[in-house]
N, C-alpha and C positions, 0 to 999 in steps of 0.2 A: 475431567474432560473440559477443555476450554470452550467458552461460549462462542458459537458461530455468529459472526457479524453479518448483518443484513447488507446486501449490496446497496450502494448509493446511486441514484439515478440523476441525470441532468434535470434540473427544474425542481428537485426536491428541496423543501425549505430546510435550511441548516447545513447545506453542503459547503464544506470548506476545504476539503482535501481532494484536489482534482486528480491526484495520482491514482486513486481508486477507480477512475474512469478508464484507465488504460492510455497508452501513448497515442494511438490514433485520434481518440476523442480530445485529448489534451491539445494535440496539434491543431485540430479543427477549431477548437475554442480560441486558441491563440491567433489563428488566421482571421477569425471573426472579429476579434478585437483590432487587428490591423486594419480591416476594412472599415470598422466603425470610426477610426481616427483618420483614415486615409484622405477622405474628401477635404476635410478642413485643413489638415496638415500640409498637403501639397498646394492648396489654394494660396497660402501665404507667400511662398516663393514665386508663384505665378503673378501675384499682385505687386510684389516688391522688386522682382528681377533677380532674386537669389537663385541658386542652383537647386533644382528639385532633388537631385541625387544627394547633395550635401545635406539638405534638409532632412531627408529620410535617415541618412546615416547618423546625424546628430540627435534626431528624435529617439532612435534606438539606443545610442550610447548614453544619452541623457537619462532615459528611463532606467537603464541598468545601473547608472551611477546613483540615481534616486533610491533604487531598491537597496543598493549597498549601504547608503547612509542611513536609511530607515530600517536597517536590520532585516530587510526582506519581508516586512510585516504588512505593508500597505499595498492593496491591489489597485495601483494607479498607473496610468500610461501618460507620458509627457509628450505632447505634440506642439506644433507651432502656435504661438500666441497671437491672436488678432488684435489684442489691446495695443500692441506696439506698431500697428500699421500707420497710425497717425505720425509717429516719430519717424518712421522710414520715409513717409511722404514729405515730411518737413525737411529732413536732412538730405535725402537722396531721391528726389522726385524723378519719375521716368522722363526721358527726353521727349521732345516734341513728336518724334515719329513712333513713340511707344516703346522704344528700346530701353533696356536697363541702364541705369546711371552707374556704370562700373567704376567711375572715378570717385564717386561719393559714397557708394555702398559700404566700403570698408570703414568709413567714419561712423556710419550708422551702426555697424556691428560693434565698433568701439564703445558707443554709447550704451548698447545693449549689454555688453560685457560688464560695464560699470553698474548698470541697473541690476544685474544678477548679484553683484557684490552688496547691493543694498539689502537684499534678502539675507545675506550672510550677516550683515550688521544687525538686522532686526532679530535674527536667530540668536545672536549673542546677547542682545539687550533683553530678550524674553527669558533667556536662561538666567540672567543676573537679577532682573527686576520683577519678573512675572508678567504674564500676558495681559492682565487687566490694566496694569499701570501704563504699559507702553501703548496699548490700543486706544487710550483716551485721546491721544494726539491725532488719531485717524478715524474719527467717527463717520457713520454713513452720510451725515450732512456734508462732509467733505468728499468722500470717495464716490458717493452716488452721482453728484453733478459732474465729477471728473469723468466717470465712465460714460455718462450721457453725452458729454462734450466730445469724447473720442468718436462716437458713432456719427454725430452731427457734422464734425469736421470732415469725416470721410465721405459723407453723402454725395457731394458734387462729383467725386471720382466715380462713384457708381453710375451716376447719370451720364457722365461723359463717355464711359465705356459702353453703356447700354445703348446710347444714341447712335452708335456705329451700325447697329442692326437691331431695331426694336423687336422684330419678330423673334429672333433667337433669344433675346434677353427675356421676353415675356414667356416663351416656352420654358426656359430654365426656371423662371420664378414660379410658373404655374405647376410644374412637376414637383418642385420642392414643397409647395403649399399642399397639394393633393396628397403626396406621400406622408407628410407630417401630420395632416389632419385625419385622413382616412386609411392610411397604410397600416398594415399589421406586421408584427414580428420584425424581421430585419429591414423590411421596406420602410418602416417608421423610424428606424435607427439611422439609416444612411440616406436621408432624403437629398442632401447636398450632392453626394456622389451620383445618385440617380438623375438629379436635375442636370448635371453636367453631361452624363452619358447620353440621355435622351436628346438634349439640344445639340450635342456634338454630332449625333447621327444625322439629325436634320441638316446641320451645317455642311456635312459631307455631301449630301444630296444637292445642296444649294451651291456647291462649289466654293464654299467659304473657308476651306481648310487647305493649308499648304503643307504637304508631306515632305518637303525637301530636307528639313532638319532631321527627320527620322532616318532617311536613307544615308545621310552623311555621318550619323552618330555611330560610335563603336558599339559592338555587341556587349563587350565586357571591359570594364576599366575601373580604376579607383575614382571615387567621387572627388571632384576638384575642391581643394582646401585653400583658403586664403586668409592671411593674418589680418586682424583688424587694425585700423589706424585711429588716432585720437585727436580730437579738437575740443576745446572748451565748449564751444557753442553746441556741438553735437551731443556732448555729455549732458549739459544742462537742459537740452531739449528732450532727450529720451529718458534720462534717469528718473524724473518724477513719475513717469508712468508706472514704475515699480510700486508706488504707493497704492495705486488702484489694483494692480494685478495681485498684490499680496492679499487684498481683501477677497479677490476671486479665489485665491488659493485656499484661504480659510473656509470659505463657503463650500468649496469642493471637498475639503477634508471632512467637514461636518456632514455633507451629503453621503460620502462614502461610508462614514461611520454609521449613519442612520440606516443605510442600505444593508450593511453587513452585520450590524449589531455589536460592533467593536469600537471602542473609543480610541481612535488613532491620535486625537489631539492630546491625550494623556500618555498613550503608549503606542508608538515610540516617542510621541510628544510633538507639539507644533514646532518647537525649535529645530527638531530634526527634519521634519517635512519641509519647512521653509529653507533650511540649509541645503537639502537635496535639490529642491526646485531652483534655488538661486545658483548653485554650482552647475547644474545642468544647463541653465541659461547662459552662464559665462563660458562654459565649455563649447556650447554651440556657436556662440559669437566668435570664439577664438579660432574656430575652423571655417568661419564664413557662413554660418547658418543663422536662422532667426531665433528669437527668444522662445524658450520652451515654457509650457504650463501644463498643469494637470488637466485632463480632458473629461468633461462631463459626458461626452458621447460614450465613453467606456464605462462610466458609472451606470448609464442606461443599460448596457449589455450585462453588467453585474446583476442588476435588478431583474432582467429578463431571464437569465440562465440560472440564477441562484448559485453560481459557481464563483466563490470568492477567493480561491487560492491565488496568491500573488505570482506563483510560478507561471500561470497562464499569461499574465501580463509580460513576463520576461520572454516567453515564447514569441509574443507579438513584437517585442522589441527586436528580437533576432531576425524575424521575418522582414521588418523594416530595414535592418542593416543589409540583409541579403539583396533586397530590391535596389538598394543604392548602388550596387556594383554593375547595374545594367543600364548604361547611358541611353540606349534606345527607348527604354521605358520612360526616362525623364524627358527625352526629346518629344515623345508622343504627348506627354502632358503639356509641353510648351506650345503645341500646335492648336490648343484650345483658343478659339477666336475671342478677342477682347469683349465682344458683345455678350458672350455667354458669361464671362467673368463679371460683367456689369450686372447681368440678371441675378447671378448668385449673390453679388455684393449688395444688391438692392435689399435682399433679405438679411444678410449677415450684419451689415453696418447698422441697419435699423434695430436688429436684435441686440447689438452692443448697447445702444442707447436704452432699449427696453430693459436690459439687465440692470442698468443704472437706476431706472425708475423703480424696478422691483426691489433693488437694494434699499432705496429710500422708503418704499411702502412697507416692506416686511419688517423693517426696523422701527416703524412707527415714528418717523421724524416729524416733529410737530412744527408745521409751518405757520401756526398762529403766533409763534414766538419770533420776535423781530430779529434776534441774533441768527436764527436759522435762515430766515428770508434773506438777510444781508449776505451771509456766507455763500448761499447757493447762487444769489444774483451776481455777486462779484465773480464767482468761478465761471458761470455760464457766459457772461458778457466778455470777460477776459479771454476765455478760450476761443470763442467765435469771433469776437471783434478783432483781437490782435492777429488771429490767424488770417483774417480777410485782408489785412494790410501787410502780410508777410512777417509778422512778429515784431519784436522790439530790438533795436540795436543800441547798445550802450557803449560809448567810447570812453574807456578808462584813461588811456594814454594814446599817443600816436601809434604805439606798437601793440596795444592790448585793446581788443574789441570783443564785447560779449553779445552774442545773438540769442535772444530768448524767443522760443515759439509761443504761440498763444496757450498751448497746453501747459508748458512749463510755468508761465506766468500765472495761470489759473491754479495750478497745484500749489505753488508757493504762496499765493494770496490766500487760498482757502486754509492752509495749515496755519499760517500766521494769524489770520482773523479768528480761527477757532481757539487758538491759544490765548489771545489777548482779550477777546470779548467775554465778559462774565456770563456764567450760566451753563457751562459745559457739564451736564449731568450724565453723559453717556457712560454706561457700564457694559463692557464687551460681553456678549452672550446673554444679556438680560432681555432684549426685546425681540430678537429674531426667533420665530418659532422653530426654525431648523436647528438653531443653536440651543434652544431650551431643552432639547432632548439630550444634550451633552453636558456632563458635569465637568467644569473646568477646575482643575486643581492647580494651586500656585506652588 
């Protein structure tokens, strides 16, 4: 007689196969992951002027592509990356009336597409030379200040939006803080979404919401797709951001590995997860969507439910794709007043910089060493200083002009200084406590 297996329940430690929960619970778990990523994912197109429907479609397709490349082993969802907001702002800033810069957005997407290919290049280098050897060129003393700079560069945008109605902005910010600090369960996982919803309701009662876009939108149609365009200045402005987001990707993979108890950096391997993330980003940009990235919000859901089956993430991806076919849904998102976006950005942009600080602290970067102080100082001053004057324009010939953003100059400067100044003793995975739990095999 065969041994009878005990049923597995949601929340039980060691739950890996969601199929034993049954289809209804699997679907519910998938929808939960969709809501966990939703607030942050749709906020990126709202801030940049990209299509919400296209963003949802590309997030779903990108997640499925990631799972295909990683052999369906990693329970990760890929949503819109906030790290590239600085690049979009530099290449395709919104017009004076707040409208999307439809003329320049395709060039920003072109830069994002190339940035995704940087992931592919890094994946190949790791496969050939090993992870430790490659990551010596991108230590936390370089990537940390770059991430810090991204948030600080975006800070004025948050203030400008919030200043249109400080009451709405502060309500959104207060709800996010309250839910994140004192919330329980799903409330704690989706504070951004709740912050938008609560402040939006207040905005409706204040008469600050225009519903014309919803009434004019179709009920059902394909998400609008647009091909990217390419310019050298847009590429060199956005491409270096990939150096910072690759570090974020590695941290996410380490966090998911620690949560599930499986070493995804070794199996299916960091080269595969980087390849999947990079190709998902390039695919999204190819259709007119934002850069994709693995989402920490969904890692929080994994820790909460103890359900680690990647199939649940694929259900969430399918839900995102289905939502993309309903333009009224996207139009409703676009009615969110700029002041609410400012209040949300108040938190998010600050968190980007805080993540950079955490990156430096957790990796124990020693700022008593002159080389580290010099590298960080040059990165921060280059990023903020050159950004304040609109970047740097280099005239090669009468026909060839290179425009470098502050962020691009900062990234290039940091990488070069780290390479030429003696004393680079960084060993990937050695200092970060999250990484220490993972054994890296060459």
